[in-house]
C-alpha positions as CSV (number, residue, x, y, z in Angstrom):
1,M,-0.2,-0.6,-0.2
2,S,0.9,3.5,-0.8
3,E,2.8,5.1,2.4
4,D,1.3,8.4,1.5
5,Q,-2.2,7.8,1.6
6,P,-3.9,7.0,5.5
7,R,-5.2,3.2,5.6
8,L,-8.2,2.7,7.4
9,R,-8.2,-0.5,10.4
10,F,-11.6,-1.7,9.9
11,T,-13.2,-4.9,11.2
12,V,-16.6,-6.9,9.3
13,P,-19.3,-7.1,11.3
14,G,-21.7,-10.3,10.5
15,A,-18.6,-12.2,8.9
16,A,-19.9,-15.5,10.2
17,G,-20.4,-18.7,7.1
18,V,-18.5,-20.6,4.8
19,H,-14.9,-19.0,4.2
20,T,-12.7,-20.6,1.5
21,D,-8.8,-20.0,2.3
22,A,-6.2,-19.6,-0.7
23,A,-5.4,-22.8,-1.1
24,G,-9.3,-23.8,-1.8
25,T,-10.1,-25.4,1.2
26,S,-13.8,-24.4,2.3
27,R,-14.1,-24.3,5.9
28,L,-18.0,-23.4,8.2
29,L,-16.7,-20.4,10.7
30,P,-19.9,-20.2,13.1
31,L,-17.9,-17.1,15.1
32,A,-15.7,-15.5,12.6
33,E,-14.1,-12.3,13.3
34,V,-12.5,-10.6,10.3
35,E,-10.2,-7.8,10.8
36,G,-8.1,-5.7,8.6
37,L,-6.5,-2.3,6.9
38,L,-7.9,-0.3,3.9
39,G,-5.5,1.6,1.8
40,L,-5.5,3.3,-2.2
41,E,-3.4,2.6,-4.3
42,D,-2.8,4.5,-7.7
43,D,-5.0,2.1,-9.3
44,A,-7.1,0.0,-6.9
45,L,-8.3,-0.4,-2.8
46,V,-6.4,-3.0,-1.3
47,L,-7.7,-4.3,1.8
48,Q,-5.2,-6.3,4.0
49,Y,-7.2,-9.0,6.1
50,R,-7.2,-11.5,8.6
51,V,-9.9,-14.0,9.4
52,R,-9.9,-15.6,13.0
53,D,-12.2,-18.0,14.6
54,R,-11.6,-19.4,18.0
55,A,-14.8,-21.6,18.2
56,V,-12.5,-23.7,15.4
57,A,-8.9,-22.9,16.0
58,Y,-8.8,-21.2,12.7
59,D,-6.5,-18.2,11.3
60,S,-6.3,-17.3,7.4
61,G,-3.1,-15.4,7.9
62,V,-3.0,-12.0,6.3
63,Q,-4.8,-12.6,2.9
64,E,-4.4,-9.5,0.3
65,L,-7.5,-8.3,-2.2
66,R,-6.9,-5.8,-4.6
67,V,-10.1,-3.9,-5.6
68,P,-9.5,-1.9,-9.5
69,L,-10.9,1.9,-9.1
70,E,-13.3,1.1,-12.4
71,G,-15.0,-1.7,-10.2
72,V,-16.1,0.6,-7.5
73,E,-19.7,1.8,-7.8
74,A,-19.8,3.4,-4.6
75,L,-17.6,4.4,-1.5
76,D,-19.5,6.0,1.0
77,V,-18.9,6.9,4.7
78,R,-21.8,6.0,7.6
79,R,-21.7,7.8,10.3
80,R,-23.8,6.4,13.2
81,W,-25.4,7.9,16.0
82,F,-23.8,6.0,19.5
83,R,-22.1,3.7,17.2
84,S,-19.3,2.7,15.1
85,A,-18.5,4.6,11.9
86,R,-19.1,2.4,8.7
87,V,-17.1,2.5,5.0
88,L,-19.4,0.8,2.5
89,L,-17.9,-0.4,-0.3
90,R,-20.0,-1.2,-3.2
91,V,-18.9,-3.0,-6.3
92,R,-19.9,-3.2,-10.1
93,D,-18.9,-7.0,-10.2
94,L,-19.4,-10.0,-7.2
95,R,-16.5,-11.6,-7.8
96,L,-14.2,-8.8,-6.9
97,L,-15.3,-9.1,-3.2
98,E,-16.2,-13.0,-3.1
99,A,-13.2,-14.0,-1.2
100,V,-14.0,-11.6,1.6
101,P,-15.9,-13.1,4.6
102,G,-19.0,-10.6,4.9
103,A,-19.6,-9.3,1.5
104,R,-23.5,-9.6,0.6
105,G,-24.4,-8.4,-2.7
106,G,-21.5,-6.6,-4.1
107,T,-21.5,-4.9,-0.9
108,L,-18.7,-4.8,2.0
109,A,-19.4,-2.8,5.3
110,L,-16.2,-1.9,6.9
111,Q,-17.0,-1.0,10.9
112,L,-14.1,1.9,11.6
113,G,-12.6,2.9,14.8
114,R,-13.5,6.4,16.4
115,G,-10.7,8.1,15.3
116,D,-10.4,6.8,11.8
117,V,-13.8,9.1,10.5
118,P,-11.5,12.1,9.1
119,A,-9.0,10.0,7.2
120,A,-12.0,7.5,5.7
121,L,-13.9,10.8,4.1
122,D,-10.7,11.5,2.7
123,L,-10.3,8.5,0.7
124,A,-13.7,8.7,-0.3
125,S,-13.3,12.2,-1.9
126,T,-10.0,10.9,-3.2
127,V,-11.6,7.7,-4.7
128,A,-14.5,9.9,-6.0
129,E,-11.6,12.0,-8.2
130,R,-9.7,9.3,-9.4
131,T,-12.8,7.6,-10.5
132,L,-14.7,10.9,-12.1
133,G,-11.6,13.2,-12.3
134,P,-10.6,16.4,-10.6
135,G,-13.7,19.2,-11.3
136,G,-15.9,16.0,-12.1
137,D,-19.3,15.7,-10.8
138,T,-19.5,13.4,-7.8
139,G,-23.5,13.4,-7.7
140,R,-24.9,11.0,-5.0
141,R,-22.8,7.9,-5.1
142,L,-18.9,8.8,-4.3
143,R,-19.6,11.6,-2.9
144,P,-18.5,11.7,1.4
145,P,-21.4,12.6,3.7
146,P,-21.4,16.4,4.7
147,A,-18.8,16.9,7.7
């Protein structure tokens, strides 16, 4: 990941289910926990993540997933009362997120830490600029919510 761009720490709520590791082995993970980092490189969003489940003594090791910017449909930051903020990553092709537990219908909800909201808003605006061009109409899809 690029050193000049911020990296967001995240967890994925609701990640229980079947997980396929890099070797192609499928496992049922009833209490899966996913944690990782989200960053931006020149042409892609990069997710580095690890899947753990203490109930079945499983640890996937660090996985890396690159989502090309042209495959990103929306990157929204959602702030919620009395709960952690989330980044919603929505893609144009379901195959882009199929390896990440917790992804549903081409959308992945990444739960952020309290201090990561400003960096998430910067990331969303940078992705909008790179996807639509500088000065382009960001519309509702890639625009971060007002501060």
